[in-house]
C-alpha positions in Angstrom: -244.0 20.2 -77.6 -242.8 19.1 -81.1 -239.1 19.5 -80.4 -238.5 16.0 -78.9 -241.4 14.1 -80.4 -240.6 11.5 -82.9 -243.5 9.1 -82.6 -247.2 9.9 -82.4 -249.7 7.3 -81.2 -253.4 7.9 -82.1 -256.3 6.2 -80.5 -258.7 5.0 -83.2 -262.3 4.9 -82.1 -263.8 8.4 -81.4 -260.5 10.0 -82.3 -260.0 9.2 -86.0 -262.8 6.7 -86.8 -266.3 8.2 -86.1 -267.5 5.5 -83.7 -270.9 7.0 -83.0 -271.9 7.5 -86.6 -270.5 4.2 -87.8 -271.9 2.2 -85.0 -275.4 3.7 -85.3 -275.5 3.1 -89.0 -274.3 -0.5 -88.6 -276.8 -1.2 -85.9 -279.6 0.2 -88.0 -278.5 -2.0 -90.9 -278.5 -5.1 -88.6 -281.8 -4.3 -87.1 -283.5 -4.2 -90.5 -281.5 -7.0 -92.1 -282.4 -9.5 -89.3 -285.9 -8.1 -88.9 -285.5 -7.5 -85.1 -288.6 -5.3 -84.9 -291.2 -6.5 -82.4 -294.7 -5.1 -81.9 -294.9 -2.6 -79.0 -291.1 -2.6 -78.5 -290.1 0.6 -80.2 -288.2 1.2 -83.4 -284.6 0.8 -84.5 -283.6 3.9 -82.6 -284.8 2.5 -79.3 -282.8 -0.7 -80.0 -279.7 1.3 -80.9 -279.9 3.4 -77.7 -280.3 0.3 -75.5 -277.4 -1.3 -77.3 -275.1 1.7 -76.9 -275.9 1.9 -73.2 -275.1 -1.8 -72.6 -272.0 -1.6 -74.8 -270.5 1.2 -72.7 -271.1 -0.8 -69.6 -269.6 -4.0 -71.0 -266.5 -2.1 -72.2 -266.0 -0.7 -68.7 -266.1 -4.3 -67.4 -263.7 -5.4 -70.2 -261.2 -2.7 -69.4 -261.3 -3.7 -65.7 -260.7 -7.3 -66.8 -264.0 -8.5 -65.4 -265.3 -9.9 -68.7 -263.7 -11.6 -71.7 -263.8 -10.4 -75.3 -266.3 -13.1 -76.2 -268.7 -12.2 -73.4 -268.5 -8.5 -74.2 -269.4 -9.1 -77.8 -272.4 -11.3 -76.9 -273.7 -9.9 -73.7 -274.2 -6.3 -75.1 -276.5 -7.7 -77.7 -278.3 -10.2 -75.4 -279.3 -7.3 -73.1 -280.3 -5.0 -75.9 -282.5 -7.7 -77.5 -284.1 -8.5 -74.2 -285.0 -4.8 -73.9 -287.0 -5.1 -77.2 -288.7 -8.3 -76.2 -286.3 -10.9 -77.8 -285.0 -13.8 -75.8 -283.4 -16.0 -78.4 -279.8 -17.2 -77.9 -279.5 -18.1 -81.6 -280.5 -14.6 -82.6 -278.2 -13.1 -80.1 -275.2 -14.9 -81.7 -276.4 -14.0 -85.2 -276.8 -10.4 -84.3 -273.4 -10.2 -82.7 -271.8 -11.9 -85.7 -273.6 -9.7 -88.3 -272.7 -6.5 -86.4 -269.0 -7.5 -86.3 -269.1 -8.1 -90.0 -270.9 -4.8 -90.8 -269.6 -2.2 -88.4 -265.8 -2.3 -89.1 -266.5 -1.7 -92.8 -268.1 1.6 -92.2 -266.0 4.5 -93.4 -266.9 7.7 -91.6 -264.0 9.5 -90.1 -263.9 12.3 -87.5 -263.8 15.6 -89.3 -260.2 16.4 -90.4 -258.8 13.0 -89.5 -257.5 12.0 -92.9 -256.1 15.4 -93.6 -254.1 15.7 -90.4 -252.8 12.1 -90.6 -251.5 12.9 -94.2 -249.9 16.1 -92.9 -248.2 14.5 -90.0 -247.0 11.4 -92.0 -243.4 11.9 -93.0 -242.8 14.4 -90.2 -243.3 11.7 -87.5 -243.7 8.0 -87.2 -247.4 7.4 -86.7 -248.9 4.5 -84.8 -252.3 3.4 -83.6 -252.7 2.5 -79.9 -256.2 1.1 -79.2 -258.2 -1.0 -76.8 -260.2 -2.3 -79.8 -259.9 -5.8 -81.1 -257.2 -6.6 -83.7 -259.3 -7.8 -86.6 -261.9 -5.1 -86.3 -259.4 -2.3 -86.0 -257.3 -3.5 -88.9 -260.4 -3.6 -91.1 -261.3 0.0 -90.1 -257.9 1.2 -91.0 -257.9 -0.5 -94.4 -261.4 0.5 -95.6 -260.9 4.1 -94.6 -257.6 4.5 -96.3 -255.8 5.2 -93.0 -253.7 2.1 -93.0 -251.1 3.4 -95.4 -250.1 6.2 -92.9 -249.4 4.1 -89.8 -246.3 2.1 -89.0 -247.5 0.0 -86.0 -251.0 -0.9 -84.9 -250.9 -1.9 -81.2 -254.2 -3.3 -79.9 -255.0 -4.5 -76.5 -255.0 -8.1 -77.9 -251.6 -7.7 -79.4 -250.2 -6.2 -76.2 -252.1 -8.5 -73.8 -252.9 -5.3 -71.9 -255.3 -2.4 -72.1 -254.9 1.3 -71.7 -254.3 2.8 -69.2 -252.3 -0.2 -67.8 -248.5 0.4 -68.0 -247.7 -2.7 -70.0 -249.5 -1.6 -73.2 -247.3 1.5 -73.3 -244.2 -0.6 -72.7 -245.2 -2.9 -75.6 -245.9 0.1 -77.8 -242.4 1.4 -77.1 -240.9 -2.0 -77.8 -242.5 -2.6 -81.2 -242.2 1.0 -82.4 -238.7 1.7 -81.1 -239.9 4.8 -79.4 -238.6 6.2 -76.1 -241.0 7.7 -73.6 -239.7 11.2 -74.2 -240.2 10.8 -77.9 -243.8 9.6 -77.6 -247.0 11.6 -77.9 -250.5 10.1 -77.3 -253.6 11.6 -78.9 -257.0 10.3 -77.8 -260.5 11.2 -76.8 -260.6 9.6 -73.3 -259.0 11.7 -70.6 -258.3 8.9 -68.2 -257.7 6.0 -70.6 -255.7 7.8 -73.3 -254.2 10.9 -71.8 -253.5 10.2 -68.2 -252.4 6.6 -69.0 -249.8 8.0 -71.4 -248.6 10.7 -69.0 -248.2 8.1 -66.3 -246.0 6.1 -68.7 -243.7 9.2 -69.2 -245.2 10.2 -72.5 -246.6 13.5 -73.7 -250.3 13.6 -74.4 -253.0 15.7 -76.1 -256.6 15.2 -75.3 -259.0 15.3 -78.3 -261.5 17.1 -76.1 -264.6 17.0 -78.4 -266.9 17.1 -75.3 -265.2 20.2 -73.9 -264.3 18.6 -70.5 -262.8 21.0 -68.0 -259.1 20.2 -67.1 -255.7 21.8 -67.3 -254.0 19.2 -69.5 -253.1 19.9 -73.2 -256.2 19.5 -75.3 -257.8 20.3 -78.7 -261.4 20.4 -79.8 -260.7 19.9 -83.5 -258.1 17.7 -85.1 -256.8 20.5 -87.4 -255.6 22.3 -84.2 -252.7 19.8 -84.3 -251.2 21.7 -87.2 -250.3 24.6 -84.9 -248.9 22.3 -82.2 -247.0 19.8 -84.3 -246.2 21.2 -87.7 
C-alpha cells in the first residue's frame, strides 16, 4: 500500500481525537456549571445519554443536508433539555454556547494517536479531512499538539461539501496537491470515511475500533499503521 502513497488524510473525531471521552467530560462540566439538574429528572449521566442520542440523529440530518449547522448545534441541546424537564430557549442557547466553548478544548486523544502522527510526519504529507466545523476542529488540533504535524485541514465548511460527497475529496486534492492514486484516507466510519474515499479513487483504511465485519483494509489500533505504512 505504501509504495504510491504520498498524502495521508486523517479523520479527526473518533479517529485521532477521543470524541466520546471528551464530549462526555464537557457535557458533565456544562451540566454542573449551568446547574441543569431538575428534581426527578435523573442525573448528569442521563442528560449526557439523551444528548448523545439526539446529537447522532442531528448529525445524520446534517450530513444529508436536511438541517443547517446552526440548527444542529441548538436542536440537539433543546431536545436533551426537554428530556430532563427544561423548556427554556434562553438556557438552550446558553448551553449550546457553553458546550462549544468547553468541548473543543478537551485534550484526550485516541490511544496511540500522537505517536503514530509523529512517526508518519516527514514520511508523508499529513492532512485532516473532517465533517466537523472549522473553528472547533482547529481548536482541537491546537490544544492537543496535533496541529504542528498537519499540512492542510479540510473541513466540510471549507469545502462546502461533506464526506462522502465527491466534492470534498476534490477540494482536498486541490488544496493539498494530491492525486487520487497518491491519497490514503484513514477514518472510523466505514461509509463516510472509507467508502467515500474509495469512490473518489483513493486508498483507504478503516480504523475499525468497533470490529465491524467487512473485507476492506482495516485496523483496530492506530499503532498497526506502522506495519502498513512505515
